[in-house]
C-alpha positions in Angstrom: 47.7 28.3 15.9 46.2 29.0 12.3 42.8 30.5 12.2 40.1 28.4 11.2 39.4 28.7 7.4 36.0 29.8 6.1 35.8 29.4 2.5 32.3 29.1 1.5 33.2 27.3 -1.6 34.9 24.4 0.2 31.6 23.9 2.2 29.5 23.9 -0.8 31.9 21.5 -2.7 31.7 19.3 0.1 28.1 19.1 0.0 28.3 18.6 -3.9 31.0 15.7 -3.4 28.7 14.0 -0.6 25.6 14.2 -2.7 27.3 12.9 -5.8 28.3 9.9 -4.0 24.8 9.4 -2.9 23.5 9.6 -6.2 26.1 7.2 -7.4 25.0 4.5 -4.8 21.4 5.0 -5.6 22.1 2.5 -8.6 23.2 -0.2 -6.3 19.6 -0.6 -5.0 18.1 -0.7 -8.5 18.6 -4.6 -9.1 16.4 -5.1 -6.1 13.6 -3.8 -8.2 14.4 -5.9 -11.1 15.6 -2.7 -12.9 18.6 -2.7 -15.2 19.0 1.1 -15.3 22.3 2.6 -14.8 23.4 6.0 -13.6 26.3 7.9 -15.0 29.9 6.7 -13.6 31.1 10.2 -13.1 28.9 10.5 -10.1 31.6 8.6 -8.2 34.0 11.4 -8.9 32.7 12.9 -5.7 35.1 10.9 -3.7 37.9 12.5 -5.8 36.7 16.0 -5.2 36.7 14.9 -1.3 40.4 14.0 -1.8 41.3 17.1 -3.6 39.6 19.3 -1.0 41.5 17.2 1.9 44.9 18.2 0.5 43.9 21.8 0.0 42.6 22.0 3.6 45.3 20.3 5.2 47.9 22.4 3.7 45.9 25.7 4.4 45.3 24.8 8.1 49.0 24.0 8.9 51.0 26.2 6.7 51.4 29.0 9.0 50.6 27.3 12.4 52.9 25.7 14.9 50.7 22.5 15.4 52.8 19.6 16.3 52.3 16.0 14.8 50.5 14.8 18.0 48.2 18.1 18.1 47.4 17.2 14.4 46.8 13.6 14.7 44.5 14.2 17.7 42.3 16.7 15.9 42.1 14.2 12.9 41.3 11.4 15.0 38.4 13.1 17.1 37.2 14.4 13.6 37.1 11.0 11.9 37.1 8.2 14.3 34.3 8.6 17.1 31.2 8.6 14.3 33.0 6.2 12.0 33.4 3.6 14.7 29.7 4.1 15.7 28.5 3.2 12.4 31.1 0.3 12.3 29.9 -1.0 15.6 26.3 -0.7 14.3 26.7 -2.8 11.4 28.9 -5.2 13.4 26.0 -5.8 15.5 23.7 -6.3 12.6 26.3 -8.8 10.9 26.0 -10.9 14.2 22.2 -10.5 15.0 20.6 -10.4 11.7 23.2 -10.9 8.8 20.5 -11.5 6.2 19.4 -7.8 6.5 22.9 -6.6 5.2 23.2 -6.4 1.3 27.0 -6.6 1.4 28.1 -7.7 4.9 29.1 -10.6 6.6 30.9 -11.1 10.2 34.7 -11.8 9.6 36.7 -10.9 12.7 39.9 -10.0 10.9 38.0 -7.8 8.6 36.1 -6.2 11.5 39.4 -5.5 13.4 40.9 -4.0 10.1 37.9 -2.0 9.6 38.1 -0.2 13.0 41.9 0.3 12.4 41.6 1.7 8.9 43.6 -1.0 7.7 42.9 -2.2 4.0 41.2 -5.7 4.1 39.5 -7.8 1.3 35.7 -7.8 2.0 34.2 -11.1 2.9 31.3 -10.6 0.4 32.2 -8.2 -2.3 35.2 -8.6 -4.3 36.9 -5.4 -3.2 39.0 -3.8 -0.8 36.3 -2.5 1.6 35.7 -2.1 5.1 32.4 -3.2 6.7 31.2 0.5 6.3 31.7 0.2 2.5 31.9 3.9 1.9 34.7 3.9 4.7 37.1 2.8 2.1 37.9 6.6 1.3 38.6 7.0 4.8 41.3 4.3 4.7 43.0 6.6 2.2 42.3 9.7 4.4 43.8 8.3 7.2 46.8 7.0 5.4 47.3 10.6 3.9 47.1 12.1 7.6 49.8 9.6 8.9 52.1 11.1 6.1 51.2 14.6 6.3 51.5 14.5 10.2 55.0 13.0 9.9 55.8 15.8 7.5 54.9 18.6 10.4 58.3 17.6 11.8 60.0 19.3 8.9 60.0 23.2 8.0 57.3 24.3 5.9 59.4 24.8 3.0 60.1 21.1 2.8 56.6 19.8 3.6 55.0 20.1 0.2 58.3 18.5 -1.3 58.3 15.4 1.2 54.6 14.5 1.1 54.2 15.0 -2.6 57.4 13.2 -3.3 56.2 10.2 -1.1 52.7 10.1 -2.7 54.5 10.2 -6.2 56.8 7.3 -5.3 54.1 5.1 -3.7 51.9 5.6 -6.8 54.8 4.7 -9.2 55.8 1.8 -7.1 52.2 0.5 -7.5 52.3 0.9 -11.1 55.5 -1.0 -11.7 55.1 -3.7 -9.1 51.4 -4.2 -9.6 51.1 -5.6 -5.9 48.6 -8.5 -5.0 48.8 -8.0 -1.1 45.8 -5.8 -0.4 47.2 -3.4 2.0 50.5 -2.7 -0.2 47.8 -2.6 -3.5 45.8 -0.2 -1.5 48.5 2.1 -0.3 50.2 2.3 -4.0 47.2 3.3 -5.6 47.5 6.5 -7.9 44.5 7.9 -6.5 47.0 9.1 -3.7 48.2 12.0 -6.0 44.7 13.6 -5.8 45.6 14.6 -2.2 48.9 16.2 -3.8 46.9 18.1 -6.3 45.0 19.8 -3.4 48.2 20.5 -1.5 49.6 22.3 -4.6 46.5 24.3 -5.2 46.8 25.5 -1.7 50.2 26.5 -1.9 49.5 28.3 -5.2 46.7 30.2 -3.6 48.7 31.0 -0.6 51.8 32.3 -2.7 49.2 34.6 -4.7 49.9 32.6 -7.9 46.4 31.7 -8.6 44.7 35.0 -8.6 42.6 34.7 -11.4 39.4 36.6 -12.5 35.8 35.7 -12.8 35.7 34.6 -16.5 38.7 32.3 -15.9 37.3 30.7 -12.9 33.8 29.8 -14.4 35.9 28.5 -17.6 37.8 26.1 -15.4 34.6 24.9 -13.4 32.8 24.3 -16.8 36.0 22.5 -18.3 36.3 20.3 -15.1 32.7 19.4 -15.2 32.8 18.7 -18.9 35.9 16.3 -18.3 34.5 14.3 -15.6 31.6 13.7 -17.5 33.6 12.0 -20.6 31.7 8.6 -21.0 33.5 5.4 -20.8 36.4 6.4 -18.5 38.0 4.0 -16.3 37.5 4.7 -12.5 40.8 2.6 -11.6 44.3 3.6 -11.0 46.1 6.3 -12.8 43.1 6.5 -15.3 41.0 7.6 -12.4 43.2 10.3 -11.1 43.6 11.7 -14.5 39.7 11.7 -15.5 38.4 12.5 -12.1 41.2 13.8 -9.9 42.4 16.4 -12.6 38.8 17.8 -13.1 38.1 17.6 -9.6 41.3 20.1 -9.2 40.1 22.3 -11.8 36.5 22.8 -10.2 38.4 23.5 -7.0 40.6 26.2 -8.5 37.5 27.9 -9.9 35.3 27.8 -6.8 38.0 29.1 -4.6 38.9 31.8 -6.9 35.3 33.0 -7.2 35.2 32.8 -3.3 38.3 35.1 -3.0 36.7 37.9 -5.2 33.6 37.8 -3.3 31.2 35.9 -5.8 30.4 33.2 -3.3 27.9 34.2 -0.8 27.0 32.4 2.7 23.9 30.4 1.6 22.5 28.5 4.6 21.0 25.3 2.9 24.3 24.5 0.9 26.3 25.4 3.9 24.4 23.1 6.1 24.7 20.1 3.7 28.6 21.1 3.5 28.8 21.1 7.4 26.9 17.5 7.2 28.6 16.2 4.4 30.6 13.6 6.8 27.4 12.4 8.4 25.6 12.2 5.0 28.5 10.2 3.5 28.5 7.9 6.3 24.9 7.4 7.0 23.6 7.4 3.1 24.3 3.4 2.6 22.3 2.5 5.4 19.6 4.8 4.5 19.4 4.1 0.9 19.3 0.2 2.0 16.4 0.9 4.2 14.6 3.0 1.7 14.8 0.3 -0.9 13.5 -2.4 1.8 10.4 -0.3 2.0 10.2 0.3 -1.7 10.3 -3.2 -2.5 7.6 -4.2 0.0 5.3 -1.7 -1.3 5.8 -3.3 -4.9 6.7 0.0 -6.2 8.4 -1.3 -9.5 11.5 -0.9 -11.2 10.1 1.0 -14.4 11.8 4.4 -15.4 8.9 6.3 -13.2 9.4 4.1 -10.2 13.2 4.4 -10.4 12.8 8.2 -10.7 10.6 8.4 -7.5 12.9 6.0 -5.6 15.8 8.4 -6.6 13.7 11.5 -5.3 12.9 9.7 -2.2 16.4 8.2 -1.8 18.3 11.6 -2.1 15.8 13.5 0.2 16.0 10.7 2.8 19.8 10.6 2.6 20.2 14.6 3.3 17.7 14.5 6.1 19.1 11.4 7.9 22.7 13.0 7.2 21.6 16.2 8.8 19.9 14.5 11.8 23.1 12.4 12.3 25.3 15.7 12.2 23.1 17.5 15.0 22.5 14.4 17.2 25.9 12.3 16.8 28.7 14.2 15.0 28.7 17.5 16.7 28.1 16.0 20.2 30.9 13.5 19.7 33.5 16.1 18.5 32.2 18.5 21.4 33.0 15.8 23.7 36.7 15.8 22.9 37.4 19.4 21.7 35.8 22.7 22.8 33.4 24.0 20.2 35.7 27.0 19.4 38.6 24.9 18.5 36.6 22.3 16.3 38.5 21.9 13.0 36.9 22.4 9.5 35.5 19.0 8.6 37.3 17.2 5.8 
């Protein structure tokens, strides 16, 4: 079995990705305060960074191991499902008991069942293919990727990259040509799937020694990636998103891991903690920000620029603290109940 990967850079990038998504969702609360202020759209690229990292980790942790598809699925399910189902159940309960509390929620049985099963389904309130835990739309992609990747473990290592990559590209091409209207088919043929392939290709290149670049090129890739993702007016859908957000995320990952490999990335406690808790932060931040905005509104802290700035600071801090608490009180105990601590996989 492959040993656990300990790239510090991956944990830090997870923290960056999670906090970028939190920052992006701060703006969802602004209309409550009568504010028309908007935050940069590129903050949503934290999702794309997560997908590229996921592809990277899946390849690195299985390329030299004898893990079976059943073992792979079990680890992924234990890592993702318990905490996600807990948050899903909480919102289902709220939708049943006090639906007026939810900003974007309503009880719909088919939607609820699909949410538990990671099956793409139109949201009953929002015009999008979201589960009841709205940020969980990315987990629907993750689980779909895991399903494909797990089947590829039946193949020799030399064929896995071609098999998974070929299928992801094929699905994206089909989606672009057919433009499906069915929610699940539309979701599973989106070009965003190619971002998982980016991560796999990067991992394969590092593993073969083809990406041994120096300090200056590594920093250059990070700067270029950050500059590209900040180009204003870029679309966040389909192939455009993969190009404008996925490619920069891949460049940042290459640069960060390269710096890690030459020893420039230390083990820093707070960024590592935020990386460890990134999944908990990601799942809990919507509920946290909604609660903070309720309080903010009741206290009549207006929506002027100063008020919005204060809300953003409070929201970010609260999301981190709640996420860390969820990580220690719920996520780790839930995983530990199924897998001995020494065997817990690196979170994705």
